[in-house]
Residue, then its C-alpha position, 0 to 999 in steps of 0.5 A: m452473531w451468525s448462523i450455520e446451516k450447512l456443514s461439511t466434514k473432512k478426514n485429515l492426517f495429523t503428524f504427532t511425531s513431535s510428541g512421540q505419538g506417530y500419526s493420527v486421522g482426525t475429522t474436521i467440521s467446517a461451515g463453508d471455508q471456516i473450520i469449526f472443529n479441527q479434530l472432533e474425535a478429541i473434543i471433551d467436556h472439561g467442565e464436569g458438565e459445564q459444557v465448555y469445549q476447545a474447538i481448535i485443538c493442537e495439531s502437534c499432539g492432539y491434546t486439549h489445553c496444549e495451546k491457549g484459546n479456541w474455547f467456547a460454551l455450548r448453550k441453548a437459547g429458546s429453540f436455538h443452540l449457541f456457541i458463545p465465549a466461555f465467559e465465566w471461565i475467563l472471568e474466573e481466571e487470574d489476569q495473566l491467564k484470562d487468554e487461556y480460555f478465549p474463544p476461537k477467531y470465528i467467534s471473536t470476529r463474527g460473534a456467537v454461532i447460532l445453530g437451528s435444531s436440525t443443524f445441531e443434531v447433525i453436529r451432535e451425531l458427529i461429536p462423541s462427547f456431544l452424544e453424552i449430553k442429556k440436556v444442553k445448559d440454558l443461556n443464563g442472564l449473565e451470559a446474555a448480558l456479557l454477550y450483548k456487551y461482547e458483540n457491541p460493534f463499537k466497543l462501547f462497553g470497553e474491551f472484554p474482559e474489562f467491561g465498564p459502564i456505557r455512557n450516553l456522551n457517545f451519542l448525538m441522536v436516536s432513531e425515535g423518542d428522547i435520547n436520554f429516555q431511550f438510553e436509560s431504557i437500554i441500561k434498564e433492559l440490560k439489567k433485567i436481562e442480567d438478572s434473568n435465569l433463562i434467556g432465549i433468542e428469536e429472529i427480528s420480525k418485520e413488525d419490530r422497529i429498530l431502535s438505533f443510536f448515532l455516535d458522535d464520531g464524525i460520521l454518525s455511525e449507527w448502533k442498532a441497540a434494540i427493537i420496539n415490538e408490536k406491544g411497544e416493548l423494548q428488546l435488546i438485539i444483536d445483529d438480526w436476533k432479539f433477546i427473549k426473557i424466559q424466566 
């Protein structure tokens, strides 16, 4: 997961002559060198309120669905907004079509995009279809659980979308406690997350203790799987962010 704080826009001239449309001016939204949206004027919600969008749109015609991939789901997680893979759309597709709704490269390589409220408001004011949103959909438990598996740096749950169960045979040691107990605690917490209706995220605090597993891969690679908070409760984490069960 990675957060965006500063955005920039740029007008670009697109040549749509190959589709018989002539030329068109479109606006790009970037975070540093990374293009987040390449034609914000063309972004529309294709899911009848499901808030699923194609971020990078075909530059030969300007139509969504022309090219595969580059889709994301907009979700709210506590006080933050997220761009996550459109998990449910991908899983609902037939095997040969699952890549139709795969996320942009900036999500598949860096993880879900996190936006604070002020940054999201900037984007919302720029994208016409976002202005039509009355309430951003909340991150649900299934999406959070899938995101946890999706962003595992060692693919311990397998490759998306063919996730499978994680096995503790991959681990040699844990940073604290009994390895089998902590492993089962991770599995139980993941199940609780999946069964929840609403999930939020918060930044890990200095009081939180990182719970790490070390892999049997010859170099003892560290998987930071969770934190133990001040109350002694285990919370799953992705990078510097922890999941909060809201409902």
